[in-house]
C-alpha positions in Angstrom: 223.1 100.7 -27.8 225.6 99.4 -25.3 226.5 102.8 -23.9 225.8 103.7 -20.3 223.1 106.4 -21.0 220.9 104.0 -23.0 221.4 101.4 -20.3 220.2 103.8 -17.6 217.3 104.8 -19.8 216.1 101.2 -20.0 216.6 100.6 -16.3 214.4 103.7 -15.6 211.7 102.3 -17.9 211.7 99.0 -16.1 211.7 100.5 -12.6 209.0 103.2 -13.2 210.5 105.5 -10.6 211.7 109.1 -10.7 215.2 109.1 -12.2 216.4 111.4 -9.4 214.9 109.2 -6.7 216.9 106.4 -5.1 215.5 103.0 -6.1 216.9 99.7 -4.7 215.7 97.8 -7.8 217.4 100.2 -10.1 220.7 99.8 -8.1 220.5 96.1 -8.2 219.8 96.0 -12.0 222.5 98.5 -12.8 225.1 96.5 -10.9 224.1 93.1 -12.1 223.5 93.5 -15.8 224.9 95.6 -18.6 222.8 94.6 -21.5 219.6 96.5 -22.3 218.2 93.4 -24.0 217.7 91.8 -20.5 215.8 94.9 -19.2 213.6 95.1 -22.3 212.6 91.4 -22.0 211.8 91.8 -18.3 209.5 94.7 -19.1 207.8 92.7 -21.9 207.3 89.7 -19.6 205.8 92.1 -17.0 203.3 93.2 -19.6 202.5 89.6 -20.4 202.1 88.8 -16.7 199.8 91.7 -16.2 197.7 90.8 -19.2 197.4 87.1 -18.3 196.6 88.0 -14.7 193.8 90.3 -15.9 192.3 87.5 -18.0 192.0 85.0 -15.1 191.3 87.6 -12.4 194.3 87.0 -10.2 198.0 87.5 -10.2 199.7 84.6 -11.9 203.1 85.5 -10.4 206.5 85.9 -12.1 207.3 82.2 -12.1 204.2 81.2 -13.9 204.5 84.2 -16.3 208.0 83.2 -17.2 207.1 79.5 -17.7 204.2 80.5 -20.0 206.4 83.0 -21.8 208.9 80.3 -22.7 206.4 77.5 -23.4 204.4 79.7 -25.8 207.5 80.4 -27.8 207.5 84.1 -26.9 211.1 84.0 -25.6 212.2 82.9 -29.0 210.1 85.4 -30.8 211.5 88.1 -28.5 215.0 87.1 -29.5 214.2 87.3 -33.2 212.4 90.6 -33.0 215.0 92.2 -30.8 217.9 91.0 -33.1 216.1 92.4 -36.1 215.4 95.7 -34.4 219.0 96.0 -33.2 220.3 95.2 -36.7 218.1 97.9 -38.3 219.6 100.9 -36.4 220.4 102.2 -33.0 218.7 105.5 -33.7 215.4 103.7 -34.4 215.2 101.9 -31.1 212.2 99.7 -30.6 210.4 100.1 -27.3 209.3 97.2 -25.1 205.7 98.0 -25.9 206.3 97.7 -29.7 208.1 94.4 -29.2 205.3 93.1 -27.0 202.7 94.0 -29.6 204.7 92.2 -32.4 205.1 89.1 -30.3 201.4 88.9 -29.3 200.1 89.6 -32.8 202.1 86.8 -34.5 
């Protein structure tokens, strides 16, 4: 999963922009990291941030979302689930949505 095409696919999922459109965030991410695991965890934390913000009726912000993510043990769960998924097979890649559902349901 470490090849450039899969890395770009994950960056496009995170950025939610047209793959043919210039995106500053996409440029920053592609230059700063080369591991899809990082991008998947950012996307999963974004889902958590959105869900928690909806529950309380206001945006909790990235800092608070990240702190809660770690304090609730979700970062550890993410690492375990991601490692298991990567060990299974590169062809059967697990999406950020599937990982998030597994983390929250445990």
